[in-house]
N, C-alpha and C positions, 0 to 999 in steps of 0.2 A: 678118255679113249675107251669106247665101248669094247668089251672083250667077252667071249663066252665064259660061262661059269667055270668050266673045267680049266680053261686057260688062266683065269684070274686066280683060282685056287693054287695052281702050279706056281704062278708068279708070286703070290703071297708067301708060299712055303719057301721059295728061293730067297726072298727078302729076309725072312726070319732066320734062315740058315746063315746067310752071309752076315747078318747083324750079330749073330752069336759068335761067329768066327772072328769078327773084328772087335768084339766087346763094345758094341755100339747100341745106343738108344736112338730110335727114330721118332722125331717130333714133326708134327704137321700143323700148319696154321689152318684156322677155320675157313680160309678162302681157297684152300687147295682143292684139286679135283677129288671127288668122292672116293675114287679108288685109292688115292694116296692117304686120305684121312682114315680109311678103313684098315689100312695095313700098319699104320703108325702105332707106336706104343702109347703116345699121348697126343691129344688134339686140343688146341686152345688158342688164346691170343698170344702175341709175340712175347710180352714180358712174362706172362704166366709160364710159357714154355721155357724161357730162359732161366726162370727160378727153378723149374723142375730139373733142367739140365745141370744146374749148380748143385743140386741135392742128390743126383744119381751117382751110383757107384761105377757106372760105365766109364771107360776111359775115352770113348769117342762119342761125339754128338753129331747126328746127321739131322740137319735142320731143313725141312721142306717148307720153305717160305721164300721171302725176298732177302736181298743181301744185308740190309741194315739189321734185320732180325737175327741172322746168323752172327753178325758182329756183336750184337748185344749179348748173345749167349757166350761168345768168347770173352767179353768183358767180365762177365760174372763167373766164368769157368776158365781162367787164364792157363791153368795147368792141363787142361783137356784138349784133345784134338777136336776141332769143330769143322765139319764138312757141310757143303751145300751142293746138291746135285748139279747145279750149273751156276757159276759166278755171274752169268749174264742176266740172272733174275734180279733186276734192279727195282727202282720205285720212283714213279713220276713225282710223288710228293717230296721224298728225300732229295731228289735231284733239283728241287727249286732253290736250294741254298747250299753253298759250299763254305768252307772255313774262311777263305779270303773275303767273301761277301759278308760273313758274319763279323769278321774283325773290322771291316769298313763301317758296318752299321753300328757297332759298339763305339767306334771312334766318334760318331755323330751324336751319341747319347752317353757321355761320360757319367759314371755313377749309376747307370741303370743296371738292374738285375736281369740276367738272361735266362729265360725259361725255354728249354728245348723239348719239344715233343719227342718221344722215343723214336718216332718215325723219321730219324735223321741218321746221317753217317756218324761213325765214331769220331771222325775229325771235327765235325760240328759239335758233337757232345763235349768234346775236349775244350771247346771255346765257351761253353755254357756254364752257368753257376749251378743249375739244377735241372733235372729232366722232369717230365710229367707224362701221364697217360691221358687218354680221353676221359676216363672216369675220375681221375684225381686232379685234373688241371686246375679246377677252381680252388681246391684245398691248397695246392702248391702256391698259387698266386696269392691267396689269402695269408700264407705264412710269411710273405715278404712285407716289410713295413709299408703302411698305407701311403706314406709320402715319398716312397722310393719308386721312380719310374721302372717299368717292366718292358723288356723286349721279348715278345712271345713269337715263337717260330716253330715250323714254317707254315702251318695250316691256317688260312684266313677264316675259314668257317668255324673251326674249333676256337680260334682266337676271338671271333665275334661272340661265340657262346660264353667264353670266359668273361669278356667285358660285360656282357649282359648280366651274368650271374653274380659277379663281384661288385658291380656298380662303379668300378674304377675307370676314370677317364685318362689315367696315366699309363694304360697298357697299350703299347705300340705293337701292331700286328704285321708280321711279314705276309706279303700277298702271294703265298704259295697255295697249291691245291693238289689233291689227288684227282687224276683225270677221270677215274671211274666214279668216285663219289660226287665230283662236281657235275657230272653228267646226269645225275638223278635230280630232276627239276621239280619245282613246285607244281608245274603244270601236270607232270606225271602223277604226282601225289594226289592232287585235287581230282583228277580224272578217275583214279583208282578208288578213292573214297566215295566219289559220287556213284560209282558203279556198285559199291558194296558198303553202304553207310553204317552197317553194324560191325564192321571189322575193327580189330585192334590194329594200331599203327606203331611200328617199331622203326625208328630213324636213327642212323648213326650220326653223331655230331659233325663228322667230316663232310656230310652231304651238302650239296648246294641248296637243298630244300630245307635244311634244318632250321634256319632262321624263319623261313616262311611258315614252316610247320608250327612253330611256337606262336607266331602272329595269327595264323589261321585258326588255331585252337582257341586263341584268346577272343576272336570275334565270332566263334561258333561255326566256322566253315569246316573244322575238323573236330572230332569228339575229344574235348579236353581231358576227360577222364580215361580215355583210351589211346592217347597219343604219348608215346614214350621216347624221349631223346636219350639214347643209351649206347654204351660201347657194346662190342660183340659179347663180352661176358655178361653184361647187363641184359642183352637180348635173351641169352640162354636162361638166366635167372627168371626173367619175366615169363618166358615161354613155359617153363616148368609148372607154373601155377595157373596157366591160362585155361579158361573154359570156353572161350569164344569159338565160333564155328570157323572163322577166317581171320588171318593176320596178314597185313601188308608189310613187307620188309624192305626198307630203303638202305641197302648196303650191297656189297659185292655178293653175287649170287651163290658162291660157294658156301656161304653161311647157312643157306637153306637146308643143307644136308644134316648139319648138327641140330638145327631147330626141329626138323622132322623126326630126328631120333629121340629127342627128349620129350616130345609131345606128339603122339600119333593121332590124337583126337581133333586137333586144330589143323586146318589147311593153311600152310604158309605160302604166300605168293609174292614174287618180287615186284616192287614198284616199277622198276625198269628191268625187263628180262635180258637186256643187252649189257647190263652192268657186270661185265666179266673182266678181270684184270689179266692182261696178256702176260705180265711178268710172273704172276702167281702160277699161271697155267704153263709156264716154261718147264716146271718140274713135272716130268713125265715118268711113267712106270719104268721105261727103259733107262732113263738117266738116273733114277734111284738105284737100280741094280748096278749100273756102271760105277756110281759113287761108292757103293759098298764093296765092289770087287777091286777097284783101283785106288780107293782112298782119295778121290777128288770130288770137288775142288775145295782145298783147305783154306780156311779163313786165317789170315795173319794180320795183326795190327801192330804198328811200331810201338815199342814199349813206352815211350814218352807220351804218345797220344793215348794209348790204352789206360795209363795211370790216371790222366786227367779226366778222360771220359768216364772211367769207372767211378770217380769221385762224384760226378754229376748224377749218376744213377743211384749211388749209395745215399746221397743227400735226399733224393726223392723218397727212397725207401724209409729213411729215418723220420720223415714227416708223418708217415702213416702207411698202412697197408695199401699198395698201389692199385689193387683191383685190376680191372681190365684195360686194355688198349684196343687196338684194332681187332 
């Protein structure tokens, strides 16, 4: 929401004042509106923010992201109050599978290990053996005995990436997708690279074009040494050391704000300028102020679900530092 500089300064001061009164830390995901990112105490990917939330002394966490992200923060900070500016901010990827569907899938594959991407509800995490992020999914699957089948959910593109990287043919993949990332096509990517053949290419593994990007790089249609299939945290790490004039970015367009902050010499351009998540953008400046004033909307997870879901997340963390997710 474009606002005049003076109005934005006043709004930012109000957010900071209300946060102090509520003893709250404000967290914003990389896909949030730039105004929300700029007022937050911390900006990052969903799991990184949840880990920050768990380590903060603040009694209240305000999570500017989508619902499953705020749930993950609550799992790792069960004694803290976790708020999201609107509980209506859902996720098309997380909604592709629910706990009943997962239980049915497990019944079809007895003995399989269930690996759930963190982009899932707490109820689904509670039915999983271990969680993963986009940057450690391969390590998590490799930690499972090679002869044990794996049910990987819910993202089909990340699942295809895991199968490719592990070389395992016993990884069964749920056919879910993020509507935003699925809409970033190989045709979009090829057209952008053709228009700027010297550009670096950053592709999130949830993208519909991720598999094509690897294949195109292999046959020389994309620059193999300049094509990076990475999480949002990986994009930031790559961007910091980048010297290229231009970088093409295949993920939700909110990510461009942080990339431009860490590297002002490179021009970061979206592969698909329409790749905006309507759920992420439900968090508005007005709703953030309402959240801080009124203490809404609070995240609550049934104790039995929370305990089992927390175990899935903690098993992932025990495998190794999780790095980034979305």
